DOPA-88950 format. One record per residue (C-alpha): residue number from 1; residue in one letter; x, y, z. Coordinates in nm, 2 decimals. Layout:
# DOPA-88950
ATOM   num   residuo        u        v        w
ATOM   NUM         a        X        Y        Z
...
//
This chain:
# DOPA-88950
ATOM   num   residuo        u        v        w
ATOM     1         m    -0.11    -0.01     9.60
ATOM     2         k    -0.26     0.16     9.88
ATOM     3         y    -0.50     0.39     9.64
ATOM     4         d    -0.72     0.27     9.34
ATOM     5         f    -0.68     0.51     9.07
ATOM     6         d    -0.86     0.25     8.84
ATOM     7         k    -1.15     0.31     8.99
ATOM     8         i    -1.38     0.50     8.78
ATOM     9         i    -1.63     0.72     8.91
ATOM    10         d    -1.90     0.90     8.74
ATOM    11         r    -1.83     1.23     8.72
ATOM    12         k    -2.12     1.34     8.57
ATOM    13         l    -2.33     1.30     8.88
ATOM    14         g    -2.13     1.59     9.04
ATOM    15         k    -2.21     1.80     8.77
ATOM    16         c    -1.86     1.81     8.63
ATOM    17         r    -1.82     2.09     8.39
ATOM    18         k    -1.60     1.91     8.23
ATOM    19         w    -1.78     1.57     8.14
ATOM    20         d    -2.13     1.76     8.11
ATOM    21         n    -2.34     1.64     7.77
ATOM    22         k    -2.45     2.00     7.70
ATOM    23         i    -2.12     2.13     7.73
ATOM    24         l    -1.96     1.89     7.53
ATOM    25         k    -2.20     1.91     7.24
ATOM    26         e    -2.23     2.29     7.23
ATOM    27         k    -1.88     2.37     7.29
ATOM    28         f    -1.71     2.08     7.10
ATOM    29         g    -1.98     1.91     6.87
ATOM    30         l    -1.94     1.58     7.06
ATOM    31         n    -2.23     1.33     7.19
ATOM    32         e    -2.29     1.18     7.50
ATOM    33         e    -2.04     0.91     7.42
ATOM    34         a    -1.74     1.19     7.44
ATOM    35         i    -1.45     1.13     7.63
ATOM    36         p    -1.33     1.49     7.81
ATOM    37         m    -0.96     1.54     7.75
ATOM    38         d    -0.96     1.94     7.74
ATOM    39         l    -1.01     2.09     8.09
ATOM    40         a    -0.69     2.03     8.33
ATOM    41         d    -0.88     1.85     8.62
ATOM    42         l    -0.83     1.49     8.74
ATOM    43         d    -1.11     1.23     8.69
ATOM    44         f    -0.98     1.07     9.00
ATOM    45         e    -1.17     1.03     9.36
ATOM    46         c    -1.01     1.25     9.61
ATOM    47         s    -0.76     1.16     9.88
ATOM    48         p    -0.97     0.99    10.15
ATOM    49         a    -0.88     1.22    10.38
ATOM    50         i    -0.98     1.48    10.21
ATOM    51         k    -1.28     1.36    10.17
ATOM    52         k    -1.33     1.26    10.53
ATOM    53         a    -1.28     1.59    10.61
ATOM    54         l    -1.53     1.75    10.37
ATOM    55         v    -1.81     1.51    10.50
ATOM    56         d    -1.72     1.60    10.86
ATOM    57         r    -1.75     1.92    10.78
ATOM    58         a    -2.05     1.88    10.58
ATOM    59         s    -2.19     1.73    10.89
ATOM    60         l    -2.18     2.02    11.10
ATOM    61         g    -2.44     2.18    10.91
ATOM    62         d    -2.31     2.50    10.95
ATOM    63         y    -2.20     2.68    10.64
ATOM    64         g    -2.16     3.04    10.74
ATOM    65         y    -1.87     3.28    10.70
ATOM    66         t    -1.59     3.13    10.78
ATOM    67         y    -1.17     3.27    10.80
ATOM    68         a    -0.82     3.15    10.73
ATOM    69         y    -0.75     2.98    11.11
ATOM    70         d    -0.41     2.90    11.18
ATOM    71         e    -0.42     2.52    11.14
ATOM    72         y    -0.47     2.62    10.78
ATOM    73         y    -0.14     2.85    10.77
ATOM    74         d     0.05     2.57    11.00
ATOM    75         s    -0.02     2.33    10.67
ATOM    76         v     0.07     2.56    10.44
ATOM    77         i     0.40     2.64    10.59
ATOM    78         e     0.49     2.26    10.66
ATOM    79         w     0.39     2.18    10.34
ATOM    80         n     0.61     2.42    10.19
ATOM    81         k     0.89     2.33    10.43
ATOM    82         r     0.88     1.97    10.40
ATOM    83         r     0.82     1.92    10.01
ATOM    84         y     0.97     2.21     9.88
ATOM    85         n     1.25     2.30    10.11
ATOM    86         v     1.12     2.69    10.16
ATOM    87         n     1.04     2.87    10.49
ATOM    88         l     0.77     3.05    10.51
ATOM    89         e     0.64     3.31    10.77
ATOM    90         k     0.24     3.31    10.83
ATOM    91         e     0.19     3.70    10.74
ATOM    92         w     0.35     3.60    10.36
ATOM    93         i     0.05     3.38    10.30
ATOM    94         k    -0.31     3.52    10.14
ATOM    95         l    -0.59     3.27    10.03
ATOM    96         t    -0.75     3.41     9.72
ATOM    97         f    -1.06     3.30     9.52
ATOM    98         g    -0.82     3.14     9.24
ATOM    99         t    -0.48     3.15     9.06
ATOM   100         v    -0.69     3.28     8.76
ATOM   101         g    -0.86     3.57     8.92
ATOM   102         t    -0.57     3.67     9.16
ATOM   103         l    -0.33     3.68     8.83
ATOM   104         h    -0.58     3.94     8.69
ATOM   105         y    -0.59     4.13     9.04
ATOM   106         i    -0.23     4.14     9.02
ATOM   107         v    -0.18     4.32     8.68
ATOM   108         q    -0.44     4.56     8.79
ATOM   109         c    -0.25     4.63     9.09
ATOM   110         f     0.09     4.64     8.96
ATOM   111         c     0.06     4.74     8.62
ATOM   112         k    -0.08     5.10     8.47
ATOM   113         a    -0.25     5.07     8.14
ATOM   114         g     0.02     5.06     7.85
ATOM   115         q     0.26     4.90     8.05
ATOM   116         g     0.43     4.61     7.95
ATOM   117         v     0.36     4.25     8.09
ATOM   118         m     0.58     3.97     7.97
ATOM   119         i     0.45     3.58     7.92
ATOM   120         n     0.66     3.32     7.75
ATOM   121         t     0.44     3.14     7.44
ATOM   122         p     0.28     2.88     7.41
ATOM   123         a     0.09     3.03     7.71
ATOM   124         y    -0.21     2.97     7.92
ATOM   125         d    -0.46     3.19     7.75
ATOM   126         p    -0.58     3.36     8.11
ATOM   127         f    -0.28     3.50     8.09
ATOM   128         e    -0.34     3.69     7.80
ATOM   129         e    -0.73     3.80     7.95
ATOM   130         a    -0.56     3.92     8.24
ATOM   131         i    -0.29     4.15     8.05
ATOM   132         k    -0.53     4.27     7.79
ATOM   133         r    -0.85     4.34     8.01
ATOM   134         n    -0.65     4.58     8.21
ATOM   135         g    -0.52     4.81     7.92
ATOM   136         s    -0.18     4.65     7.95
ATOM   137         k     0.08     4.58     7.69
ATOM   138         m     0.12     4.18     7.62
ATOM   139         v     0.44     4.12     7.53
ATOM   140         c     0.57     3.76     7.40
ATOM   141         s     0.89     3.59     7.43
ATOM   142         t     0.85     3.26     7.25
ATOM   143         l     1.01     2.92     7.38
ATOM   144         k     1.26     2.81     7.19
ATOM   145         l     1.18     2.45     7.04
ATOM   146         v     1.51     2.22     6.99
ATOM   147         d     1.45     1.91     7.01
ATOM   148         n     1.10     1.86     7.09
ATOM   149         r     1.17     2.07     7.43
ATOM   150         y     1.12     2.43     7.54
ATOM   151         y     1.40     2.66     7.62
ATOM   152         f     1.40     3.02     7.71
ATOM   153         d     1.53     3.29     7.50
ATOM   154         f     1.69     3.47     7.72
ATOM   155         e     1.85     3.74     7.49
ATOM   156         d     1.50     3.80     7.36
ATOM   157         i     1.37     3.82     7.68
ATOM   158         e     1.60     4.06     7.84
ATOM   159         r     1.54     4.28     7.50
ATOM   160         k     1.19     4.27     7.49
ATOM   161         i     1.19     4.36     7.88
ATOM   162         v     1.40     4.68     7.81
ATOM   163         e     1.23     4.79     7.47
ATOM   164         d     0.87     4.75     7.59
ATOM   165         n     0.87     4.87     7.91
ATOM   166         v     0.81     4.55     8.10
ATOM   167         v     0.74     4.60     8.44
ATOM   168         l     0.58     4.27     8.55
ATOM   169         y     0.66     3.92     8.42
ATOM   170         i     0.42     3.61     8.46
ATOM   171         l     0.62     3.29     8.49
ATOM   172         c     0.46     2.96     8.45
ATOM   173         s     0.65     2.68     8.62
ATOM   174         p     0.62     2.41     8.57
ATOM   175         q     0.52     2.56     8.19
ATOM   176         n     0.15     2.49     8.11
ATOM   177         p     0.08     2.32     7.84
ATOM   178         s     0.42     2.15     7.78
ATOM   179         g     0.49     2.01     8.15
ATOM   180         r     0.85     2.15     8.12
ATOM   181         v     1.03     2.16     8.43
ATOM   182         w     1.26     2.46     8.46
ATOM   183         s     1.65     2.38     8.57
ATOM   184         k     1.74     2.60     8.85
ATOM   185         e     2.01     2.73     8.65
ATOM   186         e     1.74     2.82     8.38
ATOM   187         l     1.52     3.03     8.66
ATOM   188         h     1.82     3.21     8.85
ATOM   189         r     1.90     3.37     8.51
ATOM   190         i     1.56     3.47     8.46
ATOM   191         c     1.57     3.59     8.82
ATOM   192         d     1.90     3.82     8.73
ATOM   193         i     1.72     3.94     8.41
ATOM   194         c     1.43     4.05     8.63
ATOM   195         i     1.61     4.18     8.94
ATOM   196         k     1.85     4.41     8.70
ATOM   197         h     1.55     4.57     8.55
ATOM   198         n     1.35     4.60     8.81
ATOM   199         v     1.05     4.37     8.70
ATOM   200         l     0.80     4.20     8.92
ATOM   201         l     0.80     3.82     8.86
ATOM   202         v     0.51     3.67     8.90
ATOM   203         c     0.54     3.25     8.93
ATOM   204         d     0.26     3.07     8.87
ATOM   205         e     0.34     2.71     9.05
ATOM   206         i     0.02     2.56     9.04
ATOM   207         h     0.13     2.25     8.80
ATOM   208         r     0.43     2.17     9.07
ATOM   209         d     0.28     1.90     9.29
ATOM   210         v     0.30     1.64     9.00
ATOM   211         i     0.68     1.62     8.95
ATOM   212         f     0.81     1.31     8.77
ATOM   213         s     1.10     1.09     8.88
ATOM   214         h     1.33     1.19     8.61
ATOM   215         s     1.24     1.59     8.66
ATOM   216         p     1.42     1.70     8.99
ATOM   217         f     1.16     2.06     9.08
ATOM   218         t     1.32     2.39     9.22
ATOM   219         t     1.10     2.66     9.34
ATOM   220         l     1.16     2.99     9.25
ATOM   221         w     1.26     3.11     9.57
ATOM   222         n     1.52     2.85     9.59
ATOM   223         s     1.69     2.93     9.24
ATOM   224         h     1.82     3.26     9.34
ATOM   225         e     1.93     3.42     9.66
ATOM   226         d     1.76     3.79     9.59
ATOM   227         i     1.44     3.68     9.43
ATOM   228         i     1.22     3.64     9.71
ATOM   229         n     1.19     4.03     9.76
ATOM   230         h     1.09     4.09     9.38
ATOM   231         s     0.85     3.83     9.35
ATOM   232         i     0.46     3.68     9.41
ATOM   233         m     0.43     3.34     9.43
ATOM   234         c     0.09     3.17     9.32
ATOM   235         i     0.01     2.84     9.46
ATOM   236         s    -0.27     2.60     9.43
ATOM   237         p    -0.32     2.25     9.57
ATOM   238         n    -0.61     2.25     9.33
ATOM   239         k    -0.42     2.08     9.03
ATOM   240         g    -0.26     1.76     9.22
ATOM   241         f    -0.51     1.72     9.46
ATOM   242         n    -0.79     1.81     9.23
ATOM   243         l    -0.99     2.07     9.43
ATOM   244         g    -1.04     2.31     9.14
ATOM   245         g    -1.41     2.37     9.25
ATOM   246         l    -1.32     2.52     9.62
ATOM   247         k    -1.11     2.80     9.46
ATOM   248         s    -0.85     2.73     9.71
ATOM   249         s    -0.56     2.87     9.60
ATOM   250         y    -0.27     3.13     9.76
ATOM   251         i    -0.05     3.39     9.70
ATOM   252         i     0.30     3.43     9.92
ATOM   253         i     0.47     3.74     9.91
ATOM   254         k     0.75     3.85    10.14
ATOM   255         n     0.87     4.18    10.03
ATOM   256         a     0.64     4.38    10.29
ATOM   257         a     0.61     4.66    10.02
ATOM   258         i     0.46     4.47     9.76
ATOM   259         r     0.29     4.25    10.04
ATOM   260         e     0.11     4.58    10.15
ATOM   261         k     0.01     4.68     9.81
ATOM   262         m    -0.15     4.37     9.71
ATOM   263         l    -0.36     4.34    10.00
ATOM   264         k    -0.49     4.68     9.98
ATOM   265         y    -0.60     4.61     9.63
ATOM   266         l    -0.73     4.26     9.75
ATOM   267         e    -0.96     4.46     9.97
ATOM   268         k    -1.05     4.68     9.75
ATOM   269         v    -1.21     4.45     9.52
ATOM   270         y    -1.30     4.22     9.84
ATOM   271         v    -1.16     3.90     9.86
ATOM   272         t    -1.25     3.81    10.19
ATOM   273         s    -1.34     3.54    10.38
ATOM   274         p    -1.26     3.21    10.21
ATOM   275         h    -1.47     2.92    10.10
ATOM   276         v    -1.63     2.72    10.40
ATOM   277         f    -1.49     2.37    10.28
ATOM   278         s    -1.14     2.52    10.12
ATOM   279         i    -1.02     2.52    10.46
ATOM   280         p    -1.05     2.19    10.58
ATOM   281         a    -0.96     2.03    10.23
ATOM   282         i    -0.62     2.21    10.22
ATOM   283         i    -0.55     2.10    10.56
ATOM   284         a    -0.65     1.75    10.50
ATOM   285         a    -0.41     1.72    10.14
ATOM   286         y    -0.12     1.88    10.28
ATOM   287         n    -0.11     1.70    10.62
ATOM   288         e    -0.29     1.36    10.50
ATOM   289         s    -0.24     1.27    10.15
ATOM   290         e     0.09     1.30    10.08
ATOM   291         d     0.11     0.92    10.03
ATOM   292         w    -0.18     0.94     9.80
ATOM   293         l     0.01     1.22     9.59
ATOM   294         d     0.28     1.05     9.53
ATOM   295         q     0.06     0.72     9.43
ATOM   296         l    -0.13     0.97     9.22
ATOM   297         t     0.23     1.10     9.03
ATOM   298         d     0.34     0.75     8.95
ATOM   299         y     0.02     0.62     8.80
ATOM   300         i     0.03     0.96     8.59
ATOM   301         e     0.38     0.90     8.50
ATOM   302         s     0.29     0.56     8.37
ATOM   303         n     0.00     0.71     8.19
ATOM   304         f     0.24     0.92     7.95
ATOM   305         e     0.46     0.62     7.88
ATOM   306         i     0.12     0.46     7.75
ATOM   307         v     0.09     0.78     7.58
ATOM   308         y     0.46     0.80     7.41
ATOM   309         k     0.45     0.41     7.33
ATOM   310         f     0.10     0.45     7.15
ATOM   311         f     0.21     0.74     6.92
ATOM   312         e     0.55     0.61     6.85
ATOM   313         e     0.34     0.34     6.71
ATOM   314         n     0.03     0.43     6.58
ATOM   315         m     0.09     0.80     6.44
ATOM   316         p     0.47     0.82     6.42
ATOM   317         k     0.43     1.14     6.26
ATOM   318         a     0.29     1.25     6.59
ATOM   319         k     0.56     1.45     6.84
ATOM   320         v     0.47     1.41     7.22
ATOM   321         m     0.65     1.62     7.40
ATOM   322         r     0.85     1.46     7.71
ATOM   323         s     0.65     1.59     8.00
ATOM   324         d     0.81     1.65     8.35
ATOM   325         s     0.54     1.71     8.54
ATOM   326         s     0.16     1.73     8.57
ATOM   327         f    -0.10     1.51     8.35
ATOM   328         l    -0.15     1.75     7.99
ATOM   329         a     0.02     1.60     7.73
ATOM   330         w     0.12     1.86     7.49
ATOM   331         i     0.15     1.71     7.10
ATOM   332         d     0.26     1.86     6.79
ATOM   333         m     0.07     1.74     6.49
ATOM   334         r     0.20     1.96     6.23
ATOM   335         n     0.32     1.68     6.01
ATOM   336         v    -0.04     1.45     6.12
ATOM   337         f    -0.30     1.75     5.97
ATOM   338         k    -0.29     2.01     5.73
ATOM   339         d    -0.41     2.27     5.94
ATOM   340         e    -0.62     2.33     6.27
ATOM   341         a    -0.92     2.32     6.13
ATOM   342         e    -0.85     1.94     5.99
ATOM   343         m    -0.73     1.85     6.36
ATOM   344         k    -1.03     1.98     6.52
ATOM   345         e    -1.25     1.78     6.27
ATOM   346         f    -1.04     1.49     6.33
ATOM   347         f    -1.12     1.49     6.71
ATOM   348         i    -1.49     1.59     6.68
ATOM   349         k    -1.49     1.24     6.44
ATOM   350         a    -1.30     1.07     6.74
ATOM   351         n    -1.53     1.18     6.99
ATOM   352         i    -1.29     1.33     7.24
ATOM   353         s    -1.26     1.72     7.36
ATOM   354         v    -0.92     1.86     7.34
ATOM   355         v    -0.72     2.20     7.37
ATOM   356         v    -0.61     2.32     7.02
ATOM   357         g    -0.29     2.49     7.04
ATOM   358         s    -0.41     2.82     6.90
ATOM   359         y    -0.57     2.85     7.24
ATOM   360         f    -0.25     2.92     7.39
ATOM   361         v    -0.17     3.28     7.30
ATOM   362         q     0.08     3.20     6.99
ATOM   363         d     0.34     2.94     6.88
ATOM   364         g     0.10     2.68     6.95
ATOM   365         e    -0.06     2.62     6.62
ATOM   366         g    -0.07     2.25     6.50
ATOM   367         f    -0.04     2.13     6.85
ATOM   368         v    -0.31     1.98     7.08
ATOM   369         r    -0.30     1.91     7.43
ATOM   370         l    -0.48     1.62     7.59
ATOM   371         n    -0.56     1.56     7.96
ATOM   372         i    -0.45     1.20     8.08
ATOM   373         g    -0.52     1.24     8.41
ATOM   374         c    -0.77     0.96     8.43
ATOM   375         q    -0.80     0.60     8.46
ATOM   376         k    -0.61     0.39     8.24
ATOM   377         e    -0.92     0.21     8.11
ATOM   378         t    -1.03     0.56     7.99
ATOM   379         l    -0.70     0.68     7.88
ATOM   380         n    -0.65     0.31     7.65
ATOM   381         k    -1.04     0.36     7.52
ATOM   382         a    -0.95     0.73     7.41
ATOM   383         l    -0.65     0.61     7.25
ATOM   384         d    -0.83     0.36     7.05
ATOM   385         r    -1.05     0.57     6.93
ATOM   386         i    -0.78     0.80     6.76
ATOM   387         k    -0.63     0.50     6.63
ATOM   388         k    -0.95     0.38     6.45
ATOM   389         t    -1.05     0.74     6.35
ATOM   390         y    -0.68     0.78     6.21
ATOM   391         c    -0.69     0.43     6.00
ATOM   392         n    -1.00     0.53     5.88
//
């Protein structure tokens, strides 16, 4: 193996929010020996190319205002072409300060108070925050759970779009918290519905860089020939390359009218010059770190196999959803604990921080999400704690 993903790094040295003792105590009731498996970032050192790019940039001693220069656009365009077979143009791309904040701006820009915004639940909680803080109406379409796998309810989606005056649909692809990769056919049908009812489709693809071998991924713009003019793509290297602290997300909009309206709004809220380290980090990620990402993906996929086997052998009443992507294990604990309060107490006793299902807007009660984007030593230590706590 070219890269050592078993190498343990002390993330407390970098004031990592996930590993901070004070936060773990105040938020979860855990002590300094806690293993955090909640916040969705990776416990691995970043790629050598990214580290070198940032060290080289830092050595200049100049941290003034910067801009998105040509090398940045070239790297984004080439990455999307090479990795996802999408042809982009420079003017379609806009660097932003993080996907969550950008979703707030998109809702504010395109939705009036009272208008409907659709999401599929369970869903990442900031989707709800973006909708409700704008005074818009959140419209939820519950994902159907069949044989421990999620599916769209297309009839429910279309009916609610019509009945609830939905003007915008936030789609998570791959899905968080389950890691479900939607098929080209599923995405095509969602696109058909949105185009038919003039709904702006906003696709969050921030988890797409870590896709497992059994799950071919189709980016939204390759699922339907017309959706490119009816959508906004939200992209980020932050999950796959662990750059969350650099706020290096971007959006892609082809449609000129939609793009102009969005860019004017971003000017209004003063989204201007990027983080001085985000540009070199993205360039190094996309231009020099693809082999690192591929090895990372294999490592995480093998972590999932450890998790599947562990729960099957030691907690068989728990149902771990088979993931297609990312590093977040979504586990149905409804047959293990009588309620979520009991489950929370269990993980406090195990001294592990997790994200409980009620966080995901609705339809997640009784589930738990574990971040397994960590070294196998850490993962096995956490699983051993779960086993010992369960047996006692």
